[in-house]
C-alpha positions as CSV (number, residue, x, y, z in Angstrom):
1,M,19.7,-18.2,9.3
2,L,19.0,-15.7,7.4
3,R,20.4,-15.8,4.1
4,F,22.1,-14.0,1.4
5,G,19.6,-12.5,-1.1
6,T,19.7,-9.5,-3.3
7,A,23.3,-8.2,-2.2
8,G,23.2,-9.1,1.5
9,L,20.7,-9.9,4.5
10,R,17.9,-8.5,5.1
11,G,15.0,-9.4,7.9
12,P,13.6,-8.1,11.2
13,M,15.4,-7.3,13.9
14,T,14.7,-10.1,16.5
15,D,17.4,-12.1,18.6
16,G,18.4,-15.5,17.2
17,P,20.2,-16.5,13.6
18,D,16.9,-15.6,11.5
19,G,17.0,-11.8,12.7
20,M,19.1,-9.0,12.4
21,N,21.2,-8.4,15.3
22,T,24.9,-7.8,16.4
23,G,25.5,-12.0,16.6
24,T,24.2,-12.1,13.0
25,V,26.0,-9.1,11.7
26,A,29.3,-10.2,13.4
27,R,29.0,-13.6,11.9
28,A,28.2,-12.1,8.5
29,S,31.3,-9.7,8.5
30,A,33.3,-12.6,9.6
31,G,32.1,-14.7,7.0
32,V,32.9,-12.0,4.3
33,A,36.2,-11.4,5.6
34,E,37.1,-15.0,5.2
35,W,35.9,-15.1,1.8
36,L,38.2,-11.9,1.0
37,R,41.2,-13.3,2.4
38,G,40.6,-16.6,0.4
39,R,40.9,-14.6,-2.8
40,C,44.1,-12.9,-1.5
41,L,42.2,-9.6,-0.7
42,G,43.1,-9.6,3.1
43,G,44.2,-6.6,4.3
44,G,42.6,-4.3,1.7
45,L,40.3,-1.3,2.2
46,V,36.7,-1.7,3.3
47,L,34.2,1.0,3.8
48,V,31.3,0.9,6.2
49,G,28.3,3.0,5.9
50,R,24.7,3.1,7.5
51,D,21.2,4.6,7.4
52,A,19.2,6.0,10.5
53,R,17.4,3.1,11.1
54,H,17.0,1.6,14.7
55,G,20.0,-0.5,15.0
56,S,22.2,0.8,12.5
57,A,24.8,2.4,14.1
58,E,25.5,-0.5,16.4
59,F,25.5,-2.9,13.3
60,A,27.9,-0.4,11.5
61,A,30.4,-0.3,14.6
62,V,30.2,-4.3,15.2
63,T,30.9,-4.5,11.3
64,A,33.7,-2.4,11.2
65,E,35.3,-4.0,14.5
66,V,35.4,-7.4,12.7
67,F,36.7,-6.5,9.5
68,A,39.5,-4.7,11.5
69,A,40.1,-7.6,13.8
70,A,40.5,-9.5,10.6
71,G,43.2,-7.5,9.4
72,F,41.7,-5.2,7.2
73,S,41.7,-1.4,6.5
74,V,38.5,0.1,7.5
75,L,36.9,3.2,7.2
76,A,33.5,4.3,8.4
77,L,31.5,6.8,6.6
78,P,31.3,10.1,9.0
79,R,27.5,10.0,9.6
80,P,24.0,8.3,8.1
81,L,24.3,8.8,4.7
82,P,22.3,7.4,1.3
83,T,23.6,3.9,-0.1
84,P,24.9,5.7,-3.4
85,V,27.4,7.6,-1.2
86,L,28.7,4.3,0.0
87,A,28.5,2.5,-3.5
88,F,30.3,5.7,-4.9
89,A,33.1,5.3,-2.0
90,V,34.1,1.8,-3.1
91,R,34.9,2.7,-6.7
92,E,36.4,6.1,-6.0
93,L,38.7,4.6,-3.4
94,G,39.3,1.2,-4.7
95,A,38.0,-0.8,-1.5
96,V,38.0,-4.3,-1.7
97,A,34.6,-4.4,-0.1
98,G,31.6,-2.0,1.1
99,V,29.0,-2.6,3.7
100,Q,25.9,-0.7,4.0
101,I,23.5,-1.0,7.1
102,T,20.3,-0.5,5.6
103,A,17.0,-2.2,5.0
104,S,16.0,0.5,1.9
105,H,12.1,0.7,1.8
106,N,11.3,-2.2,4.5
107,P,9.2,-1.6,7.9
108,A,10.6,0.1,10.6
109,T,11.0,-3.3,12.3
110,D,13.9,-4.2,9.5
111,N,17.2,-3.8,9.1
112,G,19.8,-5.3,6.4
113,Y,23.5,-5.7,5.6
114,K,24.0,-4.7,1.9
115,L,27.3,-5.9,0.5
116,Y,29.4,-4.5,-2.5
117,L,32.4,-5.8,-4.3
118,D,34.1,-5.6,-8.0
119,G,34.3,-2.0,-7.9
120,G,31.2,-1.0,-6.3
121,S,28.4,-3.5,-7.6
122,Q,26.4,-6.0,-5.6
123,L,27.6,-9.4,-5.4
124,I,26.1,-12.0,-7.8
125,P,26.2,-16.0,-7.9
126,P,28.2,-17.7,-7.0
127,A,29.8,-15.4,-4.6
128,D,26.7,-15.1,-2.5
129,Q,26.7,-18.9,-1.8
130,E,30.4,-19.0,-1.4
131,I,29.9,-16.1,1.4
132,E,27.2,-18.1,3.0
133,R,29.4,-21.1,3.2
134,C,31.9,-19.1,5.0
135,I,29.5,-17.7,7.2
136,D,28.3,-21.1,8.1
137,A,31.7,-22.0,9.0
138,V,32.3,-19.2,11.5
139,T,32.5,-20.6,15.1
140,E,34.3,-18.1,17.2
141,P,35.9,-14.5,16.8
142,I,38.5,-13.9,14.0
143,A,42.0,-13.0,15.7
144,R,42.8,-9.7,15.5
145,T,46.2,-8.4,13.2
146,A,47.3,-5.3,12.6
147,P,45.3,-3.4,9.4
148,A,47.3,-1.3,7.2
149,A,47.1,2.2,7.3
150,P,44.6,3.9,5.3
151,S,45.4,7.4,3.4
152,P,45.2,10.1,6.1
153,S,44.2,12.7,3.5
154,L,40.7,11.6,3.6
155,L,39.8,10.9,7.1
156,S,40.3,11.8,10.8
157,L,42.6,9.1,12.2
158,P,42.2,7.8,15.9
159,G,45.0,7.1,17.9
160,D,44.5,3.2,17.6
161,A,44.8,0.8,14.7
162,G,41.1,0.1,14.6
163,P,38.7,1.6,12.2
164,A,38.9,4.9,11.3
165,E,36.3,7.7,10.1
166,L,36.0,9.4,7.0
167,G,35.8,12.9,6.9
168,E,33.4,15.0,4.7
169,E,35.9,15.1,1.8
170,L,34.5,11.8,0.5
171,L,30.6,13.2,0.5
172,H,32.0,16.2,-1.2
173,R,33.5,14.2,-4.0
174,Y,30.4,12.8,-4.5
175,L,28.3,15.7,-4.6
176,T,30.3,17.5,-7.2
177,R,30.2,14.3,-9.1
178,A,26.2,14.3,-8.8
179,A,26.3,18.1,-9.6
180,A,27.7,17.4,-12.6
181,I,25.2,15.0,-14.1
182,P,23.7,17.9,-16.4
183,S,26.8,18.3,-18.2
184,I,28.4,14.8,-18.0
185,V,24.9,13.2,-19.0
186,G,22.8,16.0,-20.4
187,G,25.5,17.6,-22.6
188,P,26.0,21.2,-23.2
189,A,23.9,23.9,-21.9
190,D,23.6,27.5,-23.1
191,D,22.6,30.7,-21.1
192,R,18.8,30.4,-21.5
193,I,18.7,26.4,-19.8
194,I,21.2,27.7,-17.5
195,A,18.9,30.4,-16.2
196,R,15.9,28.0,-16.6
197,R,17.3,25.8,-14.0
198,R,17.2,28.3,-11.6
199,R,13.5,28.7,-11.9
200,I,12.4,25.0,-11.9
201,R,10.5,24.5,-8.8
202,I,10.8,21.2,-7.3
203,A,8.9,19.5,-4.4
204,L,11.0,16.9,-2.8
205,T,10.6,14.1,0.2
206,P,13.1,11.7,1.5
207,M,10.4,9.5,3.1
208,H,12.0,9.7,6.9
209,G,15.3,8.5,5.4
210,V,18.9,9.9,5.0
211,G,18.4,11.2,1.7
212,G,17.1,14.5,2.2
213,E,20.3,16.8,2.8
214,T,22.2,15.3,0.5
215,A,19.8,15.8,-2.2
216,V,19.0,19.4,-2.1
217,A,22.4,19.8,-1.7
218,A,23.3,17.9,-4.8
219,L,20.4,19.9,-6.7
220,A,21.4,23.2,-5.5
221,A,25.0,22.6,-6.8
222,A,23.7,21.4,-10.0
223,G,21.9,24.8,-10.4
224,F,18.3,24.0,-8.7
225,P,18.0,26.0,-5.7
226,D,14.0,26.2,-5.7
227,V,13.5,23.0,-3.5
228,H,10.8,22.7,-1.3
229,V,10.7,19.8,1.0
230,V,7.9,17.9,2.9
231,A,8.8,19.2,6.2
232,E,7.3,16.1,8.1
233,Q,9.2,13.4,6.4
234,F,12.5,15.4,5.9
235,D,14.3,14.4,8.9
236,P,15.4,11.0,9.3
237,D,13.2,9.2,11.4
238,P,13.6,5.5,12.2
239,D,10.0,5.0,12.8
240,F,8.5,6.3,9.8
241,P,5.8,8.1,11.3
242,T,3.8,9.4,8.4
243,V,3.7,6.1,6.1
244,S,2.4,2.5,6.7
245,F,5.4,1.5,4.6
246,P,8.3,4.0,3.5
247,N,8.2,3.0,-0.1
248,P,7.0,5.9,-2.4
249,E,5.7,3.0,-4.6
250,E,3.0,2.1,-2.0
251,P,-0.5,3.5,-2.4
252,G,-0.6,6.7,-0.1
253,A,3.1,7.0,1.0
254,A,3.5,10.1,-1.6
255,D,0.4,11.7,-0.6
256,L,2.3,14.5,1.4
257,L,4.5,15.1,-1.4
258,L,1.6,15.4,-4.1
259,K,0.1,18.0,-1.7
260,L,3.3,20.0,-1.4
261,A,3.8,20.1,-5.1
262,E,0.3,21.2,-5.8
263,E,0.3,24.0,-3.0
264,A,4.0,25.0,-4.3
265,D,2.9,25.2,-8.1
266,A,5.8,22.9,-8.5
267,D,7.4,21.8,-12.0
268,L,8.6,18.5,-10.6
269,A,8.0,16.4,-7.4
270,V,10.7,13.6,-6.3
271,A,10.2,11.0,-3.8
272,L,13.3,9.2,-2.7
273,D,13.2,6.1,-0.4
274,P,14.8,5.8,2.9
275,D,18.5,5.2,2.0
276,A,18.0,7.4,-1.3
277,D,19.1,4.6,-3.8
278,R,15.6,4.9,-5.4
279,C,13.8,7.7,-7.1
280,A,10.0,8.1,-7.9
281,L,8.7,11.3,-10.0
282,A,5.5,12.8,-10.0
283,V,3.9,15.2,-12.3
284,R,1.1,17.5,-13.0
285,G,-1.5,15.9,-15.4
286,P,-5.0,16.9,-16.7
287,R,-6.5,15.7,-13.3
288,G,-3.8,16.8,-11.1
289,W,-0.4,15.4,-9.7
290,R,0.3,12.0,-10.3
291,M,3.2,9.5,-9.6
292,L,4.8,8.2,-12.6
293,R,5.5,4.9,-13.1
294,G,9.0,3.5,-13.0
295,D,8.9,2.4,-16.5
296,E,7.7,5.9,-17.6
297,T,10.8,7.6,-15.5
298,G,13.1,5.0,-16.9
299,V,12.3,5.7,-20.7
300,L,12.5,9.9,-20.1
301,L,15.9,9.3,-18.4
302,A,17.2,7.0,-21.1
303,D,16.2,9.2,-23.7
304,Y,17.5,12.0,-21.9
305,V,20.8,9.9,-21.8
306,L,20.9,8.9,-25.1
307,R,20.4,12.1,-26.8
308,H,24.2,13.2,-26.0
309,A,25.7,9.5,-25.6
310,E,28.3,8.1,-27.9
311,P,27.4,6.0,-30.8
312,D,26.3,2.5,-30.1
313,A,25.7,3.1,-26.7
314,L,24.0,0.5,-24.3
315,V,21.1,0.9,-22.3
316,A,19.6,-1.9,-20.1
317,T,16.3,-2.7,-18.1
318,T,15.2,-6.1,-16.7
319,V,12.8,-8.7,-18.2
320,V,9.9,-7.6,-15.6
321,S,10.0,-3.9,-17.1
322,S,8.4,-2.4,-20.0
323,R,9.5,-3.3,-23.8
324,L,9.6,0.2,-24.6
325,L,12.9,0.7,-24.1
326,G,14.2,-1.6,-26.7
327,A,12.0,0.4,-29.1
328,L,13.3,3.8,-27.8
329,A,17.2,2.6,-28.1
330,A,16.8,1.0,-31.4
331,A,15.3,4.6,-32.7
332,R,18.1,6.3,-31.2
333,G,20.8,4.2,-32.6
334,A,21.9,2.7,-29.2
335,R,22.0,-1.0,-28.0
336,Y,19.7,-2.5,-25.7
337,A,20.2,-5.5,-23.1
338,E,17.7,-7.4,-20.9
339,T,18.6,-9.0,-17.5
340,L,17.1,-10.4,-14.5
341,T,15.6,-8.0,-12.0
342,G,18.2,-6.2,-9.5
343,F,21.2,-3.9,-10.1
344,K,23.8,-6.8,-9.6
345,W,22.6,-8.0,-12.9
346,L,22.1,-4.6,-14.6
347,A,25.5,-3.4,-13.8
348,R,27.0,-5.9,-15.6
349,A,24.8,-5.6,-18.8
350,G,27.7,-5.1,-21.0
351,D,30.3,-2.8,-22.4
352,G,29.5,1.0,-23.0
353,L,26.4,1.1,-20.6
354,V,25.4,4.6,-20.1
355,Y,21.9,3.9,-18.6
356,A,20.1,1.3,-16.8
357,Y,16.7,1.3,-14.8
358,E,14.3,-1.1,-13.1
359,E,10.6,-0.5,-12.8
360,A,11.1,-0.5,-9.3
361,I,12.0,2.8,-9.3
362,G,15.9,2.4,-9.8
363,H,17.6,4.3,-12.0
364,C,21.3,4.5,-12.9
365,V,22.3,7.6,-14.9
366,D,25.8,7.7,-13.9
367,P,27.3,4.2,-14.5
368,A,31.3,5.0,-14.4
369,A,30.5,6.5,-11.0
370,V,28.3,4.6,-9.5
371,R,27.5,1.1,-10.5
372,D,24.1,0.8,-8.7
373,K,20.8,2.5,-8.6
374,D,21.1,6.0,-7.2
375,G,18.2,8.1,-6.5
376,I,19.9,11.3,-6.0
377,T,21.7,11.5,-9.4
378,A,18.2,10.4,-11.1
379,A,16.8,13.4,-9.2
380,V,19.2,15.8,-10.7
381,A,18.7,14.1,-14.3
382,A,15.0,14.5,-14.0
383,A,15.4,18.2,-12.8
384,D,17.7,18.9,-15.8
385,L,15.3,17.0,-18.3
386,T,12.6,19.1,-16.9
387,A,13.9,22.4,-17.5
388,R,15.3,21.6,-20.9
389,L,12.0,20.7,-21.9
390,A,10.6,23.7,-20.5
391,E,12.7,25.8,-22.0
392,A,11.7,23.8,-25.5
393,G,7.9,24.4,-24.8
394,S,6.9,21.2,-23.7
395,D,6.9,19.0,-20.3
396,L,7.3,15.3,-19.1
397,T,3.9,14.7,-19.9
398,E,3.7,15.8,-23.1
399,T,7.1,13.8,-23.8
400,L,5.4,10.5,-22.4
401,D,2.5,11.1,-24.8
402,G,4.8,11.5,-27.9
403,Y,6.5,8.4,-27.0
404,A,3.0,6.6,-27.2
405,V,2.4,8.0,-30.8
406,E,6.0,7.0,-31.7
407,F,6.2,3.6,-30.3
408,G,2.6,2.7,-29.4
409,L,1.2,3.0,-25.8
410,H,3.0,0.9,-23.6
411,A,0.8,0.9,-20.4
412,G,2.1,-1.4,-17.2
413,D,1.0,-2.2,-13.9
414,Q,1.8,-4.5,-10.9
415,V,0.0,-6.6,-9.1
416,S,1.6,-7.9,-5.7
417,L,0.1,-10.3,-3.5
418,R,1.5,-10.7,0.0
419,L,1.6,-14.2,1.3
420,A,2.2,-16.4,4.4
421,D,5.5,-16.9,3.4
422,S,8.1,-16.8,0.6
423,A,7.3,-20.6,0.2
424,A,3.6,-19.9,-0.6
425,A,4.9,-17.6,-3.2
426,A,6.9,-20.3,-5.3
427,Q,4.3,-22.7,-4.8
428,V,2.1,-20.5,-6.7
429,V,4.6,-20.1,-9.7
430,A,5.4,-24.1,-9.3
431,R,1.4,-24.6,-10.2
432,L,1.5,-22.2,-12.9
433,R,4.4,-24.0,-14.3
434,D,2.9,-27.4,-14.2
435,T,-0.6,-26.2,-15.8
436,P,0.0,-23.0,-17.6
437,P,-2.9,-21.3,-19.3
438,D,-2.9,-20.9,-22.7
439,R,-5.4,-17.9,-22.7
440,I,-5.5,-14.9,-20.3
441,A,-8.5,-12.5,-20.5
442,G,-9.6,-14.3,-23.4
443,V,-6.3,-13.8,-25.5
444,P,-4.1,-16.8,-26.8
445,V,-0.7,-16.5,-24.9
446,T,2.3,-18.6,-24.9
447,S,4.5,-19.4,-21.8
448,T,8.4,-19.0,-21.1
449,D,10.0,-20.6,-18.1
450,L,13.0,-18.6,-16.9
451,S,13.9,-21.6,-14.5
452,T,15.1,-23.2,-17.9
453,A,17.0,-20.4,-19.2
454,R,20.7,-20.6,-20.0
455,G,23.5,-18.6,-17.8
456,R,22.5,-15.7,-16.1
457,M,19.0,-15.3,-17.0
458,R,17.8,-18.5,-15.4
459,T,15.4,-17.6,-12.5
460,D,12.1,-18.9,-10.9
461,A,9.7,-16.6,-13.4
462,L,7.1,-17.3,-15.6
463,I,6.5,-15.1,-18.9
464,F,3.0,-15.1,-20.5
465,D,3.2,-13.3,-23.6
466,G,0.6,-12.8,-27.0
467,G,-1.6,-10.3,-28.2
468,G,0.2,-7.2,-27.3
469,Q,-0.1,-8.3,-23.8
470,R,2.6,-9.7,-21.3
471,I,2.4,-11.1,-17.7
472,V,5.7,-11.7,-15.9
473,I,5.1,-13.9,-12.7
474,R,7.9,-14.6,-9.9
475,P,8.2,-14.6,-6.2
476,S,9.7,-11.7,-4.5
477,G,13.3,-11.9,-3.8
478,T,13.1,-9.7,-0.4
479,E,9.7,-10.3,0.8
480,P,6.9,-13.0,1.3
481,K,4.8,-11.6,-2.1
482,L,4.1,-13.0,-5.3
483,K,4.7,-10.3,-7.8
484,C,3.0,-10.0,-11.3
485,Y,4.2,-7.4,-13.8
486,L,1.7,-6.4,-16.5
487,E,2.0,-4.5,-19.7
488,V,-0.1,-4.3,-22.7
489,V,0.8,-2.5,-26.1
490,V,-1.7,-0.5,-28.1
491,P,-1.1,1.5,-31.2
492,V,-1.6,4.8,-31.4
493,P,-2.7,6.0,-35.1
494,G,-2.0,9.8,-34.2
495,P,-2.3,12.4,-31.6
496,E,-6.0,12.5,-31.7
497,R,-6.4,8.8,-31.0
498,L,-4.4,8.6,-27.8
499,A,-7.4,9.3,-25.5
500,E,-9.2,6.1,-27.0
501,A,-5.7,4.1,-26.7
502,K,-5.4,4.9,-23.1
503,Q,-8.9,4.1,-22.7
504,L,-8.5,0.7,-24.4
505,A,-4.9,0.1,-22.5
506,A,-6.9,0.7,-18.9
507,Q,-9.5,-1.8,-19.8
508,R,-7.2,-4.5,-20.6
509,L,-4.9,-3.9,-17.7
510,S,-8.0,-4.4,-15.7
511,E,-8.7,-7.5,-17.0
512,L,-5.0,-8.7,-16.5
513,R,-5.2,-7.6,-13.0
514,E,-8.3,-9.6,-12.5
515,F,-6.5,-12.8,-13.6
516,C,-3.3,-12.2,-11.3
517,E,-5.7,-11.3,-8.1
518,R,-7.2,-14.9,-8.6
519,L,-4.0,-16.7,-8.4
């Protein structure tokens, strides 16, 4: 059977218990319903959203009907909408659970079932294993009982007592909050910055997903009306015809965006993944437009948030991300936390959290409203940062170079090895655990085995660290891949030595890549 992984189910749309189909979705919904009822949450509000993938409408309808049959009050989002809207709605409406039918950036043949609990956060152990046991115990449909009546102020109620459909007001609430990011997060803005926002030109692609319309509306409401979109990728298309994988991180996926950014003479380029919970940025550099790594965007947005955050605010990232955020936080008087990969952990990093990111282009700039990654509010924050820097005579590239001089050049890369299955990736990690290398690329390293760590830091991963370089190796939680996260740190004595440091960092990263590719 498909098992609960990162926040829920994800897999190919095939028949049988190992595929995404109406039977799998119905069983999962019945199991979640039983788990909620076992925690005295029966009859509470459950929200259901979906993206525009093949099967999403049918899976969302089945999900809503099963929860309604189990006695819950069920509201469905009115149409295919970004995952962050569902996460926002769960928190905004006080729902006991929310389900988004989406496979995020997976291939067109896949779909998924993403579950939100605990005020709009992804589920964590032991809830995932408990829900799996409830799903395994499902043998017949749940008897229908009358659900509690939802608030009529937010929806158009049908004539029966089954699932109801939310109106547009909830989306308007989300957009109002997203448009306020420049003031909530970025701080006060004078007339010059407000005027500069109107002149910032943005190139944007939703990668054939559901984020285009919402992102353009949020940017316009925030004061950024000059948005140029990749026409070939703007309308939702479940076949993702212009990309092999609808993931902005994949080589070539953002080529049309970079072409548009050059042609439009943009100031910033933004790529959302298909369900719009992740955001990748591109900037103009000395050699033309390039995509920023998630770590680069992460430190830029962290500094943007911390400039106007309360003293002793908390920022967080994951164990596979760059160590630069820790240095930045210390310099800005902020607290820093490190978690395992995934926003199910980042959203729970600690009290006072104002920003969290993971290197896989996931950014949470407003955890008070959305306790998950949100590509749309990240895009609004990035646009505002671009405007503020432009008004000060700077840009994102120059700011990143400044961090290199201030904290040392933190250069990173990732090697992702696609294997036959998930077991093969776990076997590679097990082999390295049994016989860890004591030198990598000629540099002595020490190894840390996170499978022996305590509490929430325990996971199947290894860290090799030493001599200003680090590799984190783990099996992917969602795909049959072995993932290797690389970072080298090179001191930069002054701006005049930056080019030299970049050349040295590139050489050292190449050596680390060669080591990983031989695994």
